[in-house]
C-alpha positions as CSV (number, residue, x, y, z in Angstrom):
1,M,33.0,138.4,76.5
2,T,30.4,136.2,78.1
3,R,31.5,134.3,81.2
4,S,30.0,131.3,83.0
5,I,28.9,131.4,86.6
6,S,27.5,129.1,89.3
7,I,25.8,130.5,92.4
8,L,25.8,128.3,95.5
9,G,23.1,129.7,97.7
10,A,21.1,131.6,95.0
11,T,18.1,132.4,97.2
12,G,20.0,133.9,100.1
13,S,20.9,137.6,100.4
14,I,24.3,137.2,98.7
15,G,22.8,135.1,95.9
16,A,19.9,137.6,95.4
17,S,22.4,140.5,95.2
18,T,24.6,138.6,92.7
19,L,21.7,137.8,90.5
20,D,20.5,141.4,90.6
21,L,23.8,142.5,89.2
22,I,23.7,139.8,86.6
23,R,20.1,140.8,85.7
24,H,21.4,144.2,84.6
25,N,24.5,142.8,82.8
26,R,22.9,139.8,81.1
27,E,25.2,139.9,78.1
28,S,28.2,139.3,80.3
29,W,27.1,136.2,82.1
30,R,25.8,132.7,81.4
31,V,24.4,130.9,84.4
32,E,25.4,127.3,84.8
33,A,24.1,126.2,88.2
34,L,21.9,127.6,90.9
35,T,21.4,126.0,94.3
36,A,19.2,126.5,97.4
37,N,18.5,124.6,100.5
38,C,14.8,124.2,100.4
39,S,13.2,127.1,98.5
40,A,12.3,125.0,95.5
41,V,9.7,127.3,93.9
42,E,11.9,130.4,94.2
43,L,14.9,128.5,92.9
44,A,12.9,127.2,89.9
45,Q,11.8,130.7,89.1
46,L,15.4,132.0,89.2
47,A,16.6,129.1,87.1
48,R,14.0,129.8,84.4
49,E,14.7,133.6,84.5
50,F,18.4,133.1,84.1
51,G,18.4,130.0,81.9
52,A,20.4,127.9,84.3
53,K,21.5,124.4,83.1
54,I,20.8,122.8,86.5
55,A,19.1,123.7,89.8
56,I,19.9,121.8,93.0
57,V,18.2,121.8,96.4
58,G,20.3,120.8,99.3
59,D,17.4,119.3,101.2
60,Q,16.5,116.3,99.0
61,T,12.9,116.2,100.4
62,Y,12.2,119.3,98.2
63,L,13.4,117.7,95.0
64,S,10.0,116.6,93.8
65,D,8.8,120.2,94.3
66,L,11.7,121.5,92.3
67,R,11.1,119.0,89.5
68,D,7.4,120.0,89.3
69,A,8.3,123.7,89.2
70,L,10.8,123.1,86.4
71,A,8.6,120.9,84.4
72,G,8.8,121.6,80.7
73,S,11.8,124.0,81.1
74,G,14.5,121.6,80.0
75,I,16.5,122.6,83.2
76,E,18.0,119.7,85.1
77,A,16.9,119.3,88.7
78,A,18.9,117.5,91.5
79,G,18.9,117.3,95.2
80,G,21.2,116.4,98.2
81,N,24.7,117.2,99.3
82,K,26.4,115.0,96.7
83,A,24.5,116.9,93.9
84,L,25.5,120.2,95.5
85,C,29.2,119.2,95.4
86,E,28.9,117.9,91.8
87,A,27.3,121.2,90.8
88,A,30.1,123.1,92.6
89,A,32.7,121.1,90.7
90,R,31.3,122.0,87.3
91,P,33.8,124.0,85.2
92,V,32.8,127.6,85.1
93,D,34.6,130.9,85.0
94,M,33.4,131.9,88.5
95,T,31.6,130.2,91.4
96,V,29.9,132.3,94.1
97,A,30.1,130.3,97.3
98,A,27.3,131.8,99.4
99,I,25.7,128.8,101.2
100,V,25.3,129.9,104.9
101,G,27.0,128.0,107.6
102,C,29.0,124.7,107.7
103,A,26.5,123.3,105.2
104,G,28.4,125.2,102.6
105,L,31.8,123.7,103.5
106,A,31.8,120.6,101.3
107,P,30.4,122.4,98.2
108,T,32.9,125.3,98.6
109,M,35.7,122.8,98.9
110,A,34.5,121.0,95.8
111,A,34.6,124.3,93.9
112,V,38.1,125.2,95.3
113,E,39.5,121.8,94.3
114,R,38.1,122.1,90.8
115,G,40.0,125.4,90.4
116,G,39.1,128.6,88.7
117,T,37.8,131.7,90.5
118,I,35.8,131.6,93.7
119,A,33.9,134.6,95.0
120,L,34.0,133.4,98.7
121,A,31.0,134.5,100.8
122,N,30.8,131.5,103.0
123,K,32.9,132.7,106.0
124,E,32.4,129.4,107.8
125,A,34.6,127.6,105.3
126,L,37.6,129.7,106.2
127,V,36.8,129.7,109.9
128,S,36.3,125.9,110.3
129,A,38.8,124.7,107.7
130,G,41.0,127.7,106.8
131,D,44.3,125.8,106.5
132,I,42.8,122.9,104.6
133,L,40.9,125.2,102.2
134,K,44.0,127.4,101.6
135,S,46.1,124.3,100.9
136,A,43.5,123.0,98.4
137,S,43.4,126.4,96.8
138,E,47.1,126.5,96.3
139,C,47.2,123.0,94.8
140,A,44.4,123.8,92.3
141,D,45.7,127.3,91.6
142,T,42.3,128.6,92.6
143,V,41.8,132.4,92.8
144,L,39.9,133.3,96.0
145,L,38.1,136.7,95.9
146,P,36.7,137.8,99.3
147,T,33.1,138.8,99.1
148,D,32.4,139.9,102.6
149,S,32.3,143.7,102.6
150,E,35.2,144.0,105.1
151,H,37.6,141.5,103.4
152,N,36.7,142.9,100.0
153,A,37.6,146.4,101.3
154,I,41.0,145.1,102.5
155,F,41.5,143.4,99.2
156,Q,40.9,146.6,97.3
157,C,43.1,148.6,99.7
158,L,45.9,146.1,99.1
159,A,45.7,146.4,95.3
160,G,49.1,147.1,93.8
161,N,50.9,147.0,97.1
162,D,53.1,144.4,98.7
163,I,51.6,142.9,101.8
164,T,55.0,142.9,103.5
165,N,54.6,146.7,103.7
166,V,51.4,146.4,105.7
167,R,51.7,147.3,109.4
168,R,48.0,146.8,110.4
169,I,44.6,145.8,109.2
170,V,41.5,147.4,110.8
171,L,38.2,145.6,110.4
172,T,35.2,147.9,110.9
173,A,32.1,146.8,112.7
174,S,28.7,148.5,112.8
175,G,28.3,147.4,116.4
176,G,24.9,146.0,115.6
177,P,21.5,147.3,116.9
178,F,22.4,146.9,120.6
179,R,25.8,148.6,120.9
180,T,24.4,151.3,123.2
181,L,22.5,149.0,125.6
182,D,23.7,148.0,129.0
183,A,24.0,144.5,130.4
184,E,20.5,144.4,131.9
185,A,18.8,145.6,128.7
186,L,20.7,143.0,126.7
187,K,19.0,140.3,128.7
188,S,15.5,141.2,127.3
189,V,16.5,141.6,123.7
190,T,13.9,139.9,121.4
191,R,14.3,137.9,118.2
192,E,12.5,140.6,116.3
193,Q,14.8,143.3,117.6
194,A,17.9,141.2,116.8
195,L,16.8,140.8,113.2
196,K,16.6,144.6,112.6
197,H,20.1,145.6,111.6
198,P,20.4,149.4,111.5
199,N,22.5,149.4,108.2
200,W,22.4,146.1,106.3
201,E,19.8,143.8,104.9
202,M,21.1,140.2,105.5
203,G,19.8,136.7,106.4
204,A,18.7,135.8,109.9
205,K,21.8,134.0,111.0
206,I,24.3,136.6,110.0
207,T,22.1,139.4,111.3
208,V,22.1,137.8,114.8
209,D,25.8,137.3,114.5
210,S,26.2,141.0,113.8
211,A,24.1,141.8,116.9
212,T,26.4,139.6,119.1
213,M,29.5,140.8,117.3
214,M,30.3,137.2,116.5
215,N,30.2,138.1,112.9
216,K,33.1,140.4,113.4
217,G,35.0,137.7,115.4
218,L,34.5,135.2,112.6
219,E,35.7,137.9,110.1
220,F,38.8,138.4,112.3
221,I,39.6,134.7,111.8
222,E,38.9,135.0,108.1
223,A,41.2,138.0,107.8
224,H,44.0,136.0,109.5
225,H,43.7,133.3,106.8
226,L,43.3,135.7,103.8
227,F,45.9,138.3,104.7
228,P,48.8,136.7,106.6
229,I,50.3,139.6,108.5
230,G,50.0,138.1,112.0
231,L,47.1,138.0,114.5
232,E,48.6,140.8,116.5
233,N,48.3,143.1,113.5
234,I,44.6,142.7,112.9
235,E,42.3,145.0,114.9
236,I,38.5,145.6,115.2
237,I,36.9,149.0,115.5
238,V,33.3,150.0,115.8
239,H,32.0,152.3,113.1
240,P,28.2,152.8,113.4
241,Q,27.7,154.4,110.0
242,S,29.0,151.3,108.1
243,I,30.5,153.6,105.4
244,V,34.2,152.8,105.9
245,H,34.2,149.0,105.3
246,S,37.8,148.4,106.5
247,M,41.3,150.0,106.4
248,V,44.9,149.0,105.8
249,E,47.8,150.8,107.4
250,Y,51.2,150.7,105.8
251,R,54.7,151.0,107.3
252,D,54.8,154.7,106.5
253,R,51.6,155.2,108.5
254,S,49.5,155.8,105.4
255,V,46.0,154.4,106.0
256,L,43.9,153.4,103.0
257,A,40.2,153.0,103.5
258,Q,37.5,151.7,101.2
259,L,34.2,153.6,101.5
260,G,30.8,152.7,99.9
261,P,27.1,152.3,100.5
262,S,25.9,149.6,102.9
263,D,24.9,147.4,100.1
264,M,26.4,144.0,99.3
265,R,26.2,144.6,95.6
266,V,29.3,146.8,96.0
267,P,31.8,144.1,97.0
268,I,30.0,141.5,94.9
269,A,30.4,143.8,91.8
270,S,34.1,144.1,92.7
271,C,34.4,140.3,92.5
272,L,32.3,139.8,89.4
273,A,34.3,142.4,87.4
274,Y,37.8,141.6,88.9
275,P,40.3,142.8,87.9
276,D,38.2,145.4,86.1
277,R,35.2,147.4,87.4
278,M,31.5,147.3,86.5
279,E,28.6,149.8,86.5
280,T,26.0,149.4,89.3
281,R,22.6,151.1,89.7
282,L,23.4,152.1,93.3
283,K,23.1,155.7,94.4
284,P,26.4,157.5,94.8
285,L,27.8,158.0,98.3
286,D,26.7,161.4,99.7
287,L,29.2,162.2,102.5
288,A,27.7,165.6,103.1
289,A,24.3,164.0,103.8
290,I,25.9,161.4,106.1
291,G,27.5,164.3,108.0
292,Q,30.1,162.5,110.1
293,L,32.0,159.2,110.5
294,T,32.6,158.0,114.0
295,F,34.7,155.3,115.5
296,Q,35.0,153.6,118.9
297,A,36.6,150.7,120.6
298,P,34.6,147.5,120.9
299,N,33.1,146.6,124.3
300,E,34.2,143.0,124.8
301,E,32.8,143.0,128.3
302,L,29.2,143.3,127.0
303,F,30.0,141.7,123.6
304,P,32.6,139.0,124.3
305,A,32.3,137.2,120.9
306,T,35.3,139.0,119.4
307,R,37.4,137.9,122.4
308,I,36.2,134.4,122.1
309,C,37.0,134.2,118.4
310,R,40.5,135.7,119.0
311,E,41.2,133.2,121.6
312,A,40.0,130.4,119.4
313,I,42.2,131.2,116.5
314,E,45.2,131.8,118.9
315,A,44.5,128.3,120.2
316,G,44.3,127.0,116.7
317,G,43.7,123.3,116.0
318,A,40.1,122.3,116.2
319,A,39.0,125.4,118.3
320,P,37.8,127.5,115.4
321,A,35.6,124.7,114.0
322,I,34.2,124.0,117.4
323,L,33.4,127.7,117.9
324,N,31.6,127.9,114.5
325,A,29.5,124.8,115.2
326,A,28.5,125.9,118.7
327,N,27.6,129.4,117.4
328,E,25.3,128.0,114.7
329,I,23.5,125.9,117.3
330,A,23.2,128.8,119.8
331,V,21.9,131.2,117.2
332,E,19.4,128.6,116.0
333,A,18.3,128.2,119.6
334,F,17.9,131.9,120.1
335,L,15.8,132.3,116.9
336,D,13.6,129.4,118.1
337,G,13.1,131.1,121.5
338,Q,15.0,128.6,123.5
339,I,17.6,130.9,125.0
340,R,17.9,134.6,125.6
341,F,20.3,136.8,123.5
342,T,23.1,136.9,126.1
343,R,23.2,133.1,126.3
344,I,24.4,132.8,122.7
345,T,28.1,133.5,123.4
346,A,27.8,131.7,126.7
347,V,26.9,128.5,124.9
348,V,29.8,128.9,122.6
349,E,32.3,129.4,125.5
350,H,30.8,126.5,127.3
351,T,31.3,124.2,124.3
352,L,34.9,125.4,123.7
353,A,35.6,124.6,127.4
354,R,34.0,121.2,127.4
355,Y,35.0,119.8,124.0
356,S,38.4,119.5,122.3
357,A,39.7,117.4,119.4
358,A,42.9,116.9,117.5
359,A,43.7,119.4,114.8
360,P,41.9,118.5,111.6
361,S,43.9,117.7,108.5
362,T,41.1,116.8,106.1
363,L,37.6,118.0,105.3
364,E,36.2,114.8,106.8
365,D,38.0,115.6,110.1
366,V,36.4,119.1,110.1
367,L,32.9,117.7,109.5
368,A,33.4,115.1,112.3
369,I,34.5,117.9,114.7
370,D,31.6,120.0,113.6
371,G,29.2,117.1,114.4
372,E,30.6,116.4,117.9
373,A,30.7,120.1,118.7
374,R,27.0,120.5,117.8
375,I,26.2,117.6,120.2
376,C,28.1,119.3,123.0
377,A,26.4,122.7,122.3
378,R,23.0,121.0,122.4
379,D,23.9,119.5,125.7
380,A,24.8,123.0,126.9
381,L,21.4,124.2,125.8
382,E,19.8,121.5,127.9
383,S,21.7,122.5,131.0
384,S,21.1,126.2,130.7
385,A,18.1,128.3,131.5
386,L,15.6,128.9,128.7
387,V,15.3,132.6,129.5
């Protein structure tokens, strides 16, 4: 049976992995909509290859480039945030929500409110607006399938089990490329070094988040929203090999773990085929070649991001949205060479300490908080050393 699919963020790493799986299972999928922020030519090429009905660029200044690249194809072109939300609301069997950052919040919410099945890869949507998104999902009877490797692993480990029997969830973290460095060495980390993850191929923002451990902190907040077992029952452990993607411990002390290659096509395939399974062209896991799997506690003194995220979700209200906005600004500043690596989490903590707001109850509230928090984070950048 052929199913319809829209991919929000088609030119990013998640979008590329999703389309690669579809490329080798063309008879199973009909592509409705593809979106990108500004990669108009690449987006047009993908839209032509997969026969999409519509292609949308989030940055409207690239719309003319998109139209030129799609000329004669019969594929509709559109641009801007409104067009993104309209595309997300199109009725399809599955929507892959993979727009990076808070920019993906409104389109993701539009897809959730429409209903159907959402393969959720935009972690910021749950971090900044978890309660609002979950409420909208329940109202629309939307099925949320977690696409992050860690949350997908937990989802698989929970299959057929009652969550009330869960004692503990353990999120695994690679520790990033700098887990063995000391405090002094971390001060001289370069952009190029931060963008070389030892195990995963990801976009720039999420790769830096992995290096600071912020990515794991954000995933801690996501897990809290996706799997309601209590914050005190969610833990993080460093696992450098990135083979065990997360674990679930039950009341009888049985621990179920999901293992697999460090390739996002594994969790994406789980979502695309759910509740079934699909073939992939990935090499099988060779545990003998890997040799050993090791685990260690995270070092929150050198990598405070996980602590900051835990404190933000414990505080609740607007704190997670403020944290997310400040982190996006700080990572952007690091990538632009404005601040050193160790200042990323410092900017986030500064923003959380200086700005507060009432708990959001609507998407508009979240976006307003996000905007104010970004202003505060930029002020923090101005007052901090550039090195």
